MIGU-733586 format. One record per residue: residue in three letters; z negated, x, y of N, C-alpha, C, O, CB in turn. Coordinates in steps of 0.2 Angstrom, whole numbers, padded with zeros to 4 digits, always signed. Atoms other than C-alpha are relative to their C-alpha. Glycine has a CB too. Layout:
ALAZXYZXYZXYZXYZXY...
//
This chain:
MET-0005+0000-0004+0112-0120-0204-0005-0002+0005-0011-0004+0005+0008-0005-0003ALA+0004+0001-0008+0108-0121-0184+0001-0010-0001+0003-0013-0006+0006+0005+0008ASP+0002+0004-0003+0105-0136-0176+0008-0006+0000+0012-0006+0006-0004+0004+0005ALA-0008+0002+0003+0123-0147-0184+0002-0005+0007+0008-0006+0009-0001-0006-0009ARG-0002+0004-0003+0119-0159-0170+0002+0000+0008+0003-0003+0013-0004-0005-0002HIS-0002-0003-0008+0121-0148-0155+0006+0004+0001+0007+0010-0001-0005+0005+0004SER-0007-0001-0002+0137-0146-0149+0004+0004+0007+0008+0000+0010+0002-0007+0000PRO-0001-0003-0006+0141-0132-0135+0007-0004+0003+0008-0005+0009+0000+0009+0000THR-0010+0003-0002+0161-0141-0133-0005-0007+0005-0005-0008+0011+0009-0005-0010VAL+0004+0007-0002+0150-0158-0130-0002+0000+0007-0001-0004+0011-0006-0003-0004ARG+0003-0001-0004+0138-0149-0117+0005+0000+0006+0005-0004+0011-0004+0005-0001ARG-0003+0000-0005+0151-0143-0108+0004-0006+0002+0004-0006+0008+0004+0005-0002ARG-0001+0004-0005+0160-0159-0105-0005-0004+0004-0003-0006+0009+0003-0004-0001ARG+0003+0002-0002+0145-0166-0101-0002+0004+0007+0000+0000+0011-0004+0000-0003LEU-0001-0005-0003+0142-0153-0089+0006+0000+0007+0004+0000+0013+0001+0004-0005ALA-0006+0000-0003+0160-0153-0082-0001-0008+0005+0000-0008+0011+0007+0002-0006ARG+0001+0004-0004+0155-0173-0076-0004+0001+0005-0003+0000+0011-0001-0005-0002GLU+0004-0002-0006+0140-0168-0068+0004+0001+0007+0005-0002+0012-0003+0008-0002LEU-0004-0004-0007+0150-0156-0057+0004-0003+0004+0003-0002+0010+0004+0006-0001ARG-0004+0006-0004+0163-0168-0052-0004-0004+0003-0004-0003+0009+0005-0005-0003ARG+0001+0004-0004+0153-0180-0048-0003+0001+0005-0002-0002+0011-0001-0005-0001LEU+0003-0005-0006+0141-0169-0037+0007+0003+0005+0006+0003+0011-0005+0006-0005ARG-0007-0001-0005+0157-0164-0029+0001-0005+0004+0000-0005+0010+0006+0001-0003GLU-0003+0004-0004+0164-0179-0024-0006-0004+0005-0005-0006+0011+0004-0006-0004ALA+0005+0002-0004+0147-0184-0019-0002+0000+0008-0004-0004+0012-0005+0002-0002ALA+0001-0005-0004+0147-0172-0007+0006-0001+0005+0004+0001+0011+0001+0007-0003GLY-0006+0000-0003+0165-0176+0000+0004+0004+0000+0010+0004+0003+0000-0001+0005LEU-0004-0006+0002+0172-0162-0005+0005+0000-0004+0004-0003-0009-0004+0004-0001THR-0003-0002+0005+0188-0157-0014+0002+0005-0004+0002+0010+0000+0004-0002+0002ALA+0001-0006+0003+0190-0143-0028+0005+0005+0006+0002+0010+0008+0003+0000-0009ASP-0003-0008-0004+0202-0132-0016-0005+0000+0006-0006+0006+0008+0009+0000+0003GLU+0004-0001-0005+0191-0135-0003-0007+0005-0003-0010+0010+0000-0001-0007+0003VAL+0005-0007+0001+0177-0128-0013+0001+0007-0003-0003+0011-0003-0006-0001-0004ASN-0002-0007+0003+0186-0114-0021+0003+0006+0008+0003+0012+0008+0009-0002-0006ARG+0000-0004-0006+0190-0108-0003-0006+0001+0003-0008+0007+0004+0004-0004+0005ARG+0004-0002-0004+0174-0111+0006-0005+0007-0004-0008+0011-0001-0003-0007+0001LEU+0002-0005+0004+0168-0098-0009+0002+0006-0001+0000+0011-0004-0001-0003-0004GLU-0001-0006+0002+0179-0088-0009+0002+0003-0007+0003+0009-0009-0005+0003+0001TRP-0002-0001+0007+0184-0092-0027+0008+0002-0004+0011+0000+0000-0004-0005-0002ALA-0006+0002+0002+0202-0091-0038+0001-0007+0001-0003-0011+0001+0000+0001-0007ASN-0007+0008+0001+0214-0107-0038-0002-0001-0005-0001+0002-0010+0010+0001+0000GLY-0001+0002+0007+0208-0117-0050-0007+0000-0003-0008-0004-0006+0003+0004-0003LYS+0006-0002+0003+0191-0110-0054-0005-0007-0002-0007-0009-0007-0004+0005+0006VAL+0003+0008+0002+0182-0128-0051+0003-0005-0004+0000-0009-0007+0000-0004+0005ASN+0000+0006+0005+0193-0138-0059-0002+0001-0007-0005-0003-0011+0006-0004-0001LYS+0003-0002+0007+0191-0126-0075-0005-0005-0002-0005-0009-0006-0002+0007+0000LEU+0009+0002+0001+0172-0129-0074+0000-0008-0002-0004-0009-0006-0004+0001+0008GLU+0000+0006-0002+0176-0148-0070+0004-0004-0007+0002-0009-0010+0005+0000+0007ARG-0007+0001+0008+0191-0149-0086-0005+0002-0005-0003-0001-0010+0009+0006+0000ALA+0004-0004+0007+0177-0140-0099+0003+0004-0002+0002+0005-0008-0002-0004-0006LEU-0002-0006+0002+0188-0127-0101-0002+0007+0002+0001+0012+0000+0005-0001+0000THR+0002-0007+0000+0177-0114-0095-0003+0001-0006-0007-0003-0007-0003+0002+0005VAL+0003-0003+0009+0172-0107-0113-0008+0000+0001-0012-0004-0002+0004+0011-0004ARG+0006-0002-0002+0155-0099-0106-0001-0002+0007+0002+0003+0010-0001+0005-0001PRO+0000+0000-0005+0151-0107-0090-0008+0003+0003-0013+0003+0000+0002-0008+0002ARG+0006-0006-0001+0138-0095-0080-0005-0005+0004-0003-0010+0007+0002+0007+0006VAL+0005+0004-0005+0121-0103-0072+0001+0002+0008+0000-0003+0011-0008+0003-0002THR+0001+0002-0006+0123-0093-0055+0007-0004+0003+0008-0005+0009-0002+0007+0003ASP-0005+0003-0007+0141-0102-0052-0004-0007+0000-0001-0011+0004+0009-0001-0001VAL+0000+0008-0001+0132-0119-0055-0007-0001+0007-0008-0006+0011-0003-0003-0010ARG+0006+0002-0008+0117-0114-0043+0005+0000+0007+0003-0002+0012-0007+0007+0001VAL-0004-0001-0007+0131-0109-0030+0003-0007+0001+0003-0009+0007+0007+0006-0001LEU-0002+0007-0001+0139-0126-0033-0006-0005+0001-0005-0010+0005+0005-0002-0005LEU+0004+0003-0005+0124-0134-0029-0003-0001+0004-0004-0007+0006-0001-0001+0000GLU+0003-0001-0006+0117-0126-0016+0008-0001+0005+0006-0001+0011-0005+0009-0001THR-0002+0003-0003+0135-0130-0008+0001-0008-0002+0006-0010+0000+0004+0003+0002TYR+0000+0009+0001+0134-0149-0014-0005-0002+0002-0007-0008+0001+0001-0003-0009ASN+0007+0004-0002+0116-0150-0005-0002-0004-0006-0005-0009-0005+0002-0005+0007VAL+0007+0000+0003+0108-0152-0021-0006+0003+0000-0007+0007-0005+0001+0001-0004THR+0008-0002+0000+0090-0149-0018-0005-0006-0005-0011-0004-0003-0003+0000+0010ASP+0002+0002+0006+0082-0160-0031-0001+0007-0006+0003+0011-0008+0005-0007-0003GLN+0000-0007+0005+0073-0146-0043+0004-0003-0006+0009-0002-0009-0009+0005-0002ALA-0002+0004+0009+0072-0158-0059+0008+0000-0001+0011+0004-0006-0003-0009-0001ILE-0006+0000+0001+0091-0161-0057+0004+0007+0000+0009+0008-0003+0002-0004+0005ARG-0004-0007+0002+0095-0141-0053+0000-0001-0007+0005-0002-0010-0003+0008+0002GLU+0006-0004+0006+0081-0136-0069+0007-0005-0007+0010-0002-0012-0015-0004-0001ALA-0003+0003+0004+0092-0150-0079+0007+0001-0003+0008+0000-0009+0000-0005+0001LEU-0006-0001-0001+0109-0144-0075-0001+0007-0002+0002+0008-0007+0002-0002+0007PHE+0000-0006+0003+0105-0126-0077-0003+0002-0008-0001+0007-0012-0004+0002+0005ASP+0000-0001+0010+0098-0128-0097+0005-0004-0001+0006-0005-0007-0009-0003-0005LEU-0005+0005+0004+0112-0140-0098+0006+0005+0000+0010+0004-0005+0003-0008+0004THR-0002-0005+0000+0123-0124-0094+0000+0006-0005+0006+0009-0007-0003+0000+0004ARG+0002-0005+0003+0115-0112-0104+0000-0004-0006+0000+0001-0010-0006+0004+0003GLN-0001+0004+0007+0117-0125-0120+0006+0002+0001+0007+0005-0004-0002-0007-0001ALA-0007-0002+0002+0135-0123-0116+0002+0005+0000+0008+0006+0000+0003-0002+0003ARG-0001-0008+0000+0134-0106-0117+0000+0001-0009+0004+0005-0012-0009+0004+0005GLN+0002+0000+0005+0128-0107-0133+0005+0002-0008+0008-0002-0010-0003-0005-0001ARG-0005+0001+0007+0139-0101-0150-0002-0007-0007-0006-0006-0012-0001+0010-0003GLY+0003+0001+0007+0137-0114-0164+0001+0000-0006+0006+0004-0006+0000-0005-0001TRP+0002-0003+0005+0134-0113-0181+0008+0001-0005+0008+0004-0011-0005-0006-0003TRP-0007+0001+0003+0155-0116-0185+0004+0009+0001+0008+0011-0002+0005-0007+0006THR-0003-0006-0002+0158-0098-0175+0000+0006-0007+0005+0010-0007-0005+0003+0005ALA+0000-0003+0005+0153-0090-0191+0005+0002-0004+0006+0007-0008-0003-0001-0004TYR-0007-0001+0006+0169-0093-0200+0005+0000+0002+0010-0003+0000+0002-0004-0004GLY-0005-0004-0001+0179-0085-0189+0003-0007+0005+0001-0012+0006+0005+0003-0008PRO-0004+0004-0005+0192-0093-0177+0003-0006-0003+0005-0004-0009+0005+0004+0004LEU-0002+0004+0003+0197-0112-0181+0007-0001+0005+0008+0002+0010-0005-0006-0002ASP-0007+0001-0004+0215-0120-0177-0003-0004+0007-0001-0003+0013+0006-0005-0005ASP+0003+0002-0005+0204-0132-0168-0005-0003+0004-0010-0002-0001+0002-0003+0000ASN+0006+0001+0002+0189-0138-0160-0002-0007+0000-0004-0011+0004-0005+0005+0004TYR+0002+0008+0001+0186-0154-0169-0007+0000-0004-0010-0006-0005+0007-0004-0006VAL+0006-0003+0002+0171-0148-0177-0006+0003+0004-0011+0005+0001+0001+0004-0003GLU+0005+0002-0005+0162-0147-0162+0000-0006+0003-0006-0008+0004+0000+0005+0006PHE+0002+0007+0000+0164-0164-0158+0001-0002-0003+0002-0008+0000+0001-0004+0001GLU+0003+0004+0005+0161-0171-0174-0006+0003-0001-0009+0000-0006+0004-0001-0007ALA+0007-0001+0002+0144-0161-0174-0005-0005+0003-0009-0008+0000-0003+0008+0003GLU+0005+0007-0003+0136-0173-0160+0002-0006+0000+0002-0009+0005-0002+0000+0007ALA-0003+0006-0001+0144-0188-0164-0005-0005-0003-0007-0003-0008+0008-0001-0002ALA+0002+0002+0003+0134-0203-0166+0002-0005-0004-0001-0006-0010-0003-0002+0004ARG-0004+0004+0004+0147-0215-0173+0007+0003-0003+0011+0003+0002+0001-0008+0004ILE-0006-0001+0003+0162-0208-0185+0004-0007-0001+0001-0011-0004-0002+0004-0006SER-0003+0006+0004+0176-0221-0188+0007+0003-0001+0010+0006+0003+0001-0008+0006THR-0004-0003+0001+0189-0214-0197+0008-0003-0004+0008-0007-0009-0004+0003-0003TYR-0006+0003+0006+0208-0219-0205+0004+0005-0004+0008+0008+0000+0007-0004+0003GLU-0004-0002+0004+0215-0211-0216+0005-0001-0005+0005-0003-0011-0003+0000-0002LEU-0007+0002+0005+0232-0212-0223+0003+0004-0005+0007+0002-0010+0005-0001+0005ALA-0003-0004+0005+0236-0197-0232-0007+0003-0006-0007+0002-0012+0004+0007+0004ILE+0003-0003+0003+0221-0187-0238-0009-0005+0002-0010-0010+0005+0001+0009+0004ILE+0007+0003+0001+0202-0191-0241-0003+0002+0006+0000+0007+0008-0005+0002-0005PRO+0003-0002-0004+0190-0190-0226-0003+0008+0000-0006+0008-0005-0001-0004+0001GLY+0003-0006+0001+0183-0171-0223-0007-0003-0003-0009-0002-0009+0000+0004+0007LEU+0009-0002+0001+0164-0175-0223-0001-0005-0008-0006-0008-0010-0008-0005+0009LEU+0001+0003+0008+0167-0184-0241+0005+0002-0005+0007-0002-0009+0000-0010-0001GLN-0004-0004+0006+0178-0172-0250-0004+0001-0001-0009+0001+0002+0005+0005-0001THR+0003-0005+0002+0171-0162-0263+0001+0007-0001+0007+0008+0000+0000-0001-0005PRO-0004-0006+0000+0174-0145-0265+0005+0003-0006+0008+0009-0005-0005+0004+0000GLU-0006+0000+0000+0185-0146-0276+0008-0004+0001+0014-0002-0002+0000+0001-0004TYR-0006+0002-0003+0199-0158-0269+0000+0002+0008+0005+0000+0011+0000-0007-0001ALA+0000-0002-0006+0192-0148-0252+0007+0005+0000+0012+0005+0003-0007+0002+0002ARG-0005-0007+0001+0202-0132-0259+0007-0004-0002+0011-0001+0000-0004+0005-0008ALA-0007+0001+0004+0217-0143-0269+0003+0001+0009+0007+0005+0011+0002-0009-0006ILE-0003-0002-0006+0219-0146-0250+0002+0006+0005+0007+0006+0008-0002-0003+0002GLN-0004-0007-0003+0220-0130-0242+0004+0003-0006+0009+0005-0003-0005+0006+0002ARG-0006-0002+0005+0231-0125-0257+0005-0001+0001+0010+0002+0001+0000-0001-0005GLY-0008+0001-0003+0243-0135-0252+0002+0000+0008+0007-0003+0010+0002-0009-0001SER-0002-0002-0004+0244-0129-0236+0002+0006+0002+0003+0008+0008-0001-0001+0001MET-0004-0005+0003+0248-0113-0243-0004+0005+0005-0001+0007+0010+0009+0000+0002LYS+0004-0004-0005+0234-0102-0236-0002+0005-0007-0001+0005-0013-0009-0004+0006ASN+0002-0005+0007+0228-0087-0246-0008+0001-0002-0012+0000+0001+0003+0007+0002GLU+0008+0002+0004+0212-0087-0256-0006+0003+0004-0012+0001+0002-0001+0004-0009ASP+0006-0001-0004+0199-0080-0243-0002-0004+0004-0008-0007+0004+0000+0005+0005GLU-0001+0007-0003+0205-0093-0232-0003-0004-0002-0009-0005+0000+0005-0003+0001ILE+0003+0007+0007+0202-0106-0245-0004+0000-0001-0007-0005+0000+0001+0000-0008GLU+0009+0003+0002+0186-0104-0249-0003+0001+0006-0009-0001+0006-0005+0005-0006ASN+0005-0001-0004+0179-0099-0231+0001-0007+0002-0003-0010+0005+0000+0005+0005LEU-0002+0009-0005+0188-0118-0225-0004-0003-0004-0007-0008-0001+0009-0004-0001VAL+0003+0004+0005+0179-0125-0239-0008+0000-0001-0012-0004-0003+0003+0001-0006GLN+0006-0001-0001+0164-0118-0236-0004-0003+0008-0009-0005+0010-0001+0007-0001LEU+0001+0003-0005+0166-0123-0219-0001-0006-0001-0006-0008+0003+0003+0000+0004ARG-0001+0009+0001+0169-0142-0224-0005-0002-0002-0007-0008-0001+0005-0003-0004MET+0005+0002+0004+0154-0142-0236-0007+0001+0007-0011-0002+0008-0001+0005-0009GLU+0006+0001-0006+0143-0137-0221+0002-0006+0007-0002-0010+0010-0001+0008+0004ARG-0002+0006-0006+0152-0149-0208-0006-0006-0005-0011-0007-0002+0011-0002+0000GLN+0000+0005+0005+0146-0163-0223-0009+0000+0003-0011-0006+0004+0003+0002-0010LYS+0006+0003-0001+0126-0160-0218-0001-0003+0005-0006-0006+0006-0006+0003+0000ILE+0002+0005-0005+0127-0169-0204-0002-0007-0001-0005-0011+0003+0005+0000+0003LEU+0002+0009+0004+0126-0186-0216-0005+0001-0002-0008-0004-0002+0004-0003-0006THR+0005+0001+0001+0110-0179-0222-0004+0003+0005-0009+0006+0003+0000+0002-0006ASP+0004-0003-0004+0103-0174-0207-0007-0007+0001-0005-0012-0001+0004+0003+0008LYS+0006+0003-0002+0085-0184-0202+0002-0007+0006+0000-0013+0005-0006+0006+0004ASN-0004+0004-0003+0098-0194-0188+0006+0001-0004+0009+0005-0001+0001+0001+0006PRO-0008+0000+0001+0114-0195-0197+0004-0004+0004+0002-0009+0006+0002-0001-0007PRO-0005+0004-0003+0129-0202-0188+0003-0005-0006+0005-0004-0012+0006+0005+0005LYS-0004+0005+0005+0137-0219-0195+0006+0001-0001+0010+0001+0004+0000-0007+0003LEU-0007-0002+0004+0152-0215-0206+0002-0006-0001-0002-0010-0003+0000+0003-0007TRP-0003+0006+0001+0164-0229-0206+0008+0001-0001+0012+0001+0003-0002-0004+0007ALA-0006-0002+0002+0181-0224-0217+0003-0007-0001+0000-0012-0003+0001+0005-0005VAL-0005+0006+0002+0195-0235-0218+0006+0006-0005+0009+0010-0003+0004-0007+0009ILE-0005-0006+0003+0206-0224-0232+0007-0002-0004+0005-0003-0009-0004+0005-0005ASP-0004+0003+0003+0222-0229-0237+0002+0002-0011+0000+0008-0014+0006+0001+0005GLU+0000+0000+0008+0226-0231-0258+0005+0006+0000+0003+0008-0005+0002-0008-0005ASN-0003-0004-0001+0239-0217-0255-0004+0007-0002-0003+0011-0007+0003-0001+0007ALA+0005-0006+0001+0226-0205-0253-0003+0001-0005-0003+0007-0007-0004+0001+0004LEU+0005+0000+0006+0215-0209-0267+0005-0001-0005+0001-0003-0010-0007-0006+0000THR-0004-0001+0007+0228-0209-0281+0003+0003-0001+0005+0004-0007+0003-0005-0002ARG-0001-0005+0001+0236-0194-0276-0004+0005-0007-0009+0006-0009-0002+0000+0005SER+0002-0004+0008+0236-0181-0293-0002+0007+0007-0001+0008+0013+0009+0002-0008PHE+0002-0007-0001+0227-0164-0290-0008+0000-0006-0012-0004-0009-0002+0002+0010GLY+0005-0004+0004+0218-0153-0300-0002-0005-0007+0002-0010-0008-0007+0003+0005SER+0001+0000+0006+0210-0155-0317-0002-0010+0001-0002-0013+0006-0007+0006-0002GLN+0000+0006+0001+0206-0174-0325-0011+0000+0005-0013-0003+0009+0003-0003-0009GLU+0008+0000-0003+0186-0171-0321-0001+0002+0008-0006+0001+0011-0005+0007-0006ALA+0000-0002-0005+0190-0164-0304+0000-0008+0004-0005-0010+0007+0006+0005+0001LYS-0002+0004-0002+0198-0179-0300-0004-0008+0002-0004-0012+0007+0004+0000-0006VAL+0005+0005+0001+0183-0192-0305-0005+0003+0003-0010-0001+0003-0001-0002-0007GLY+0008-0001-0002+0169-0181-0297+0003-0001+0006-0002-0001+0009-0005+0007-0001GLN-0001+0002-0009+0180-0185-0277-0001-0007-0003-0005-0010+0001+0008+0001+0005LEU-0002+0010+0000+0183-0205-0284-0009+0000+0000-0011-0005+0004+0005-0006-0012GLN+0007-0001+0003+0161-0202-0290-0004+0001+0008-0008-0003+0010+0000+0008-0006ARG+0003-0002-0008+0158-0193-0272-0001-0007+0004-0006-0009+0006+0005+0006+0004LEU+0002+0004-0004+0162-0208-0264+0000-0006-0002+0003-0010+0002+0003+0000+0004ILE+0004+0004+0003+0157-0221-0275-0008+0000+0001-0012-0005+0003+0002+0000-0006ASP+0005+0000-0003+0140-0215-0272-0002+0000+0007-0008+0000+0009-0003+0005-0003THR+0002+0003-0007+0141-0219-0254-0002-0009+0002-0003-0012+0007+0006+0002+0004GLU+0003+0008-0001+0136-0237-0258-0009+0003+0001-0012+0001+0006+0002-0008-0008HIS+0009-0001-0003+0117-0231-0257-0002+0004+0006-0007+0006+0007-0006+0003-0005LEU+0003-0003-0006+0118-0223-0240+0002-0005+0005+0007-0007+0005+0004+0007+0001GLU-0001+0007-0003+0117-0237-0227+0004+0003+0007+0007-0001+0011-0009-0005+0002HIS-0002-0004-0008+0124-0224-0211+0009+0001-0003+0014+0003+0001-0005+0010+0004VAL-0007+0001+0002+0141-0225-0224+0004-0003-0003+0002-0003-0009+0001+0002-0003THR-0003+0005+0000+0154-0237-0225+0009+0003-0001+0013+0006+0003-0002-0005+0008VAL-0010-0001+0002+0172-0234-0237+0003-0005+0000-0001-0008-0004+0002+0001-0007GLN-0003+0003+0001+0183-0246-0236+0008+0002-0004+0011+0006-0001+0000-0001+0005VAL-0009-0002+0000+0202-0245-0247+0004-0005+0003+0003-0011+0003+0004+0000-0007MET-0006+0004-0002+0218-0251-0239+0004+0001-0005+0008+0006-0006+0003+0002+0007PRO-0006-0001+0005+0228-0256-0254+0008-0002+0001+0010-0006+0005+0000-0004-0005MET-0006-0002-0003+0245-0252-0254+0005-0007+0001+0010-0008+0005+0004+0006-0005ASN-0005+0007+0000+0252-0269-0256-0001-0005+0006+0002-0010+0007-0003-0005-0005ILE-0001+0003-0004+0247-0273-0240+0007+0000+0006+0009+0006+0007-0006+0001+0002ALA-0005-0002-0003+0261-0276-0228-0001+0005+0006-0007+0006+0008+0004-0005+0002PRO+0000-0003-0006+0266-0262-0213-0005+0000+0005-0005-0005+0009+0005-0002+0002HIS+0004+0000-0006+0254-0260-0201-0002+0003+0006+0003+0005+0009-0004-0002-0001ALA-0002-0004-0006+0249-0251-0186-0001+0007-0005+0002+0012-0004-0007-0001+0008GLY+0002-0007+0001+0239-0237-0197+0006+0004-0002+0007+0010-0001-0006+0000-0006LEU-0007-0005+0002+0256-0232-0204+0001+0006+0005+0003+0012+0003+0007-0004-0001HIS-0001-0006-0004+0258-0222-0189-0004+0006+0001-0003+0010+0006+0001-0001+0006GLY+0003-0006-0001+0245-0210-0191-0008-0001-0003-0011-0007-0003+0000+0001+0007SER+0009+0002-0001+0226-0208-0195+0001+0005+0005+0005+0008+0008-0008+0002-0006PHE+0000+0002-0007+0217-0207-0183-0009+0002-0002-0012+0002-0007+0004-0008+0003VAL+0010-0001+0000+0195-0203-0178-0001-0004+0008+0003-0004+0012-0004+0011+0001ILE+0006+0000-0007+0184-0210-0164-0005+0002-0001-0009+0000-0006-0002-0007+0003LEU+0008-0003-0001+0171-0202-0161-0003-0003+0006+0000-0003+0012-0001+0010+0001ASP+0002+0002-0004+0159-0210-0152-0010+0002+0002-0015+0002-0002+0001-0007-0002TYR+0008-0003-0002+0141-0202-0143-0003-0002+0004-0001-0005+0009-0001+0006+0002GLU+0005+0002-0005+0127-0207-0135-0001-0001+0004-0003-0006+0006-0002+0001+0001ASP-0001-0001-0006+0128-0200-0120+0005+0002+0003+0004+0004+0009-0003+0003+0002ASP-0003-0002-0003+0144-0196-0118+0006-0004-0001+0005-0010-0003-0001+0007-0001PRO-0009+0005-0003+0164-0203-0115+0003+0000-0011+0003+0005-0015+0010+0009+0009SER-0002-0001+0006+0170-0208-0133+0007+0004-0001+0011+0005+0004+0000-0006-0002LEU-0006-0008+0002+0185-0195-0140+0005-0004-0004+0002-0009-0007-0003+0009-0005VAL-0005+0002+0006+0200-0201-0151+0002+0006-0002+0002+0010+0003+0006-0005+0002TYR-0003-0008+0002+0207-0186-0161+0004-0003-0006+0002-0006-0010-0005+0006-0003CYS-0005+0000+0005+0222-0186-0170+0004+0006-0002+0007+0009+0002+0004-0004+0001GLU-0002-0006+0004+0228-0173-0183+0005+0002+0000+0010-0001-0004-0002-0001-0005ALA-0009-0003+0003+0244-0164-0184+0001+0007+0000-0002+0010+0004+0008-0004+0005ARG-0001-0004-0002+0251-0151-0185+0009+0006+0002+0015+0006-0002-0004+0002-0003PRO+0005-0004+0000+0254-0139-0178-0004+0000+0004-0008+0004+0003+0002+0005+0001GLY+0003+0003-0006+0245-0145-0163-0004-0006-0003-0001-0010-0007+0005-0002+0006SER+0006+0006+0000+0230-0159-0165+0000-0003+0006+0004+0000+0010-0007+0002-0002SER+0001+0004-0006+0226-0172-0151-0007-0002+0001-0010-0004-0004+0005-0005+0001TYR+0005+0004-0003+0212-0178-0141+0004-0005+0006+0008-0004+0010-0006+0005+0004VAL+0002+0009-0004+0212-0195-0132-0006-0001+0003-0012-0001+0000-0001-0006-0005GLU+0005+0001-0003+0202-0199-0118+0001-0005+0005+0007-0006+0006-0003+0007+0003GLY-0002+0003-0003+0200-0212-0106+0000-0006-0006+0002-0007-0011+0005+0001+0003ALA+0004+0009+0002+0190-0231-0108+0007-0004-0004+0006-0007-0009-0004-0006+0010PRO-0005+0002+0001+0209-0238-0111+0003+0001-0008+0002-0002-0013+0004+0001+0004ALA-0001-0004+0006+0216-0227-0124-0003+0000-0005+0000+0001-0010+0000+0005+0001VAL+0005-0002+0003+0200-0225-0134-0001-0007-0003-0003-0008-0009-0006+0002+0005GLU+0001+0007+0003+0198-0246-0134+0008-0002-0004+0008-0006-0009-0003-0007+0007GLU-0005+0002+0005+0218-0247-0141-0002+0002-0007-0001-0002-0012+0007+0002+0002ARG+0002+0000+0006+0212-0238-0156-0004-0002-0004-0004-0003-0010-0001+0004+0000ARG+0005+0004+0003+0196-0246-0158+0001-0007-0002-0002-0010-0006-0004+0000+0004SER-0003+0006+0000+0206-0261-0158+0004-0001-0008+0004-0006-0011+0005+0000+0006VAL-0005-0002+0007+0219-0254-0173-0008+0001-0004-0009-0004-0007+0006+0008+0001PHE+0004-0002+0004+0204-0248-0182-0006-0006-0004-0008-0006-0010-0003+0004+0002GLN-0001+0008+0001+0197-0265-0181+0003-0006-0005+0000-0010-0009+0002-0002+0004PHE-0005+0005+0001+0211-0274-0186+0000+0003-0008-0001+0000-0013+0007+0001+0005LEU+0002-0003+0008+0211-0260-0201-0006-0003-0006-0005-0006-0011-0002+0008+0001SER+0007+0002+0000+0194-0262-0205-0001-0008-0006-0003-0009-0011-0004-0001+0009ALA+0001+0007+0004+0197-0281-0207+0005-0002-0004+0005-0008-0005-0001-0006+0004THR-0006+0002+0005+0214-0279-0217-0002+0002-0007+0000+0000-0012+0007+0003+0002ALA+0001-0002+0007+0206-0268-0230-0005-0004-0004-0009-0009-0002-0002+0006+0001LEU+0004+0002+0004+0196-0273-0246-0005+0003+0006-0005+0007+0010-0001+0003-0008GLY+0006-0002-0003+0178-0274-0241-0002+0005-0002+0001+0009-0005-0004-0002-0001PRO+0003-0004+0004+0165-0264-0243-0002+0002-0007-0002+0008-0010-0003-0002+0002ASP+0002+0001+0007+0158-0270-0260+0007+0000-0005+0007+0003-0010-0003-0008-0001GLU-0007+0001+0003+0177-0274-0267+0003+0007+0000+0007+0009-0004+0006-0007+0004SER-0003-0005+0001+0181-0256-0261-0003+0004-0004+0001+0007-0008+0001+0002+0005ILE+0003-0001+0004+0167-0250-0271+0002+0000-0007+0005+0005-0009-0003-0003+0002ALA-0004+0007+0003+0173-0261-0285+0006+0004-0003+0006+0006-0008+0002-0007+0005TRP-0006-0001+0000+0190-0254-0283+0000+0008-0005+0002+0009-0010+0003+0000+0007LEU-0001-0007+0001+0186-0235-0283-0002-0001-0009+0004+0000-0012-0006+0005+0006ARG+0004-0001+0006+0175-0237-0301+0006-0002-0005+0006+0001-0010-0007-0004-0001ARG-0006+0002+0004+0190-0245-0309+0006+0006-0002+0008+0009-0007+0004-0007+0006LEU-0005-0005-0002+0202-0232-0303-0004+0007-0004+0000+0011-0007+0000+0001+0008ALA+0001-0005+0004+0189-0218-0309-0002-0001-0008-0003+0004-0011-0004+0003+0003GLU+0000-0001+0006+0187-0225-0326+0006+0000-0003+0007+0002-0009-0004-0005-0002ASP-0009-0002+0002+0206-0226-0328+0003+0005-0001+0008+0005-0005+0005-0002+0003GLU-0002-0007+0000+0209-0208-0326-0003+0003-0008-0002+0009-0010-0003+0005+0008
//
């Protein structure tokens, strides 16, 4: 697998922020830049919102000249960032995806996930992932492609510098029936084995807990070393991303409450062992 920690989408976000910062420092509006460069309306906004899938170095060079950015180190850094943003991630080998969550996940330094109905993708066994995809009524070829993609995603947890994964999983997701008894025990053992991973924490949210904020739906908080955090809420037909400090911190407060309410990490592993023994 190519470098799993390199995400063109994250680099586009970084490039977009820098281009906007430089434009504002130059005292120009996006419309003024479009007119001055005789660009189509909205082109600068697309670059600054990371909507241009493959930004061009030539465009960035013209913008830096317009903004009177002469520092060679800054210019070269932005040119390099633009080239990285143009690259294709390893996941493109699996064809078009429903959304670009994989790209945001790939470079996260910390992943905090609350799952109400299913086990987090990074902790799924192939058998469980296959059952989940069959439940979505996909054809067998598509299912196998998505299962392989999911297994490839999990390699970030064995990188030299893996992200910290903290998962709070509702009991409902853990007790739902799927496949054979062997497959169910294998999935539970996959979760139990995280006990030996310093960068992975698993907690169980028991069903006997009173109604709480997590019942409104699953979500993932993605934190980065050099980029703003994101909140991802998976849904069909369309998932959503939430940016901005207030919205992210609101979800972070909810996650902290869920973590404090759920069984502790040691209690959770013991709970999973009991469940596996009862299968």
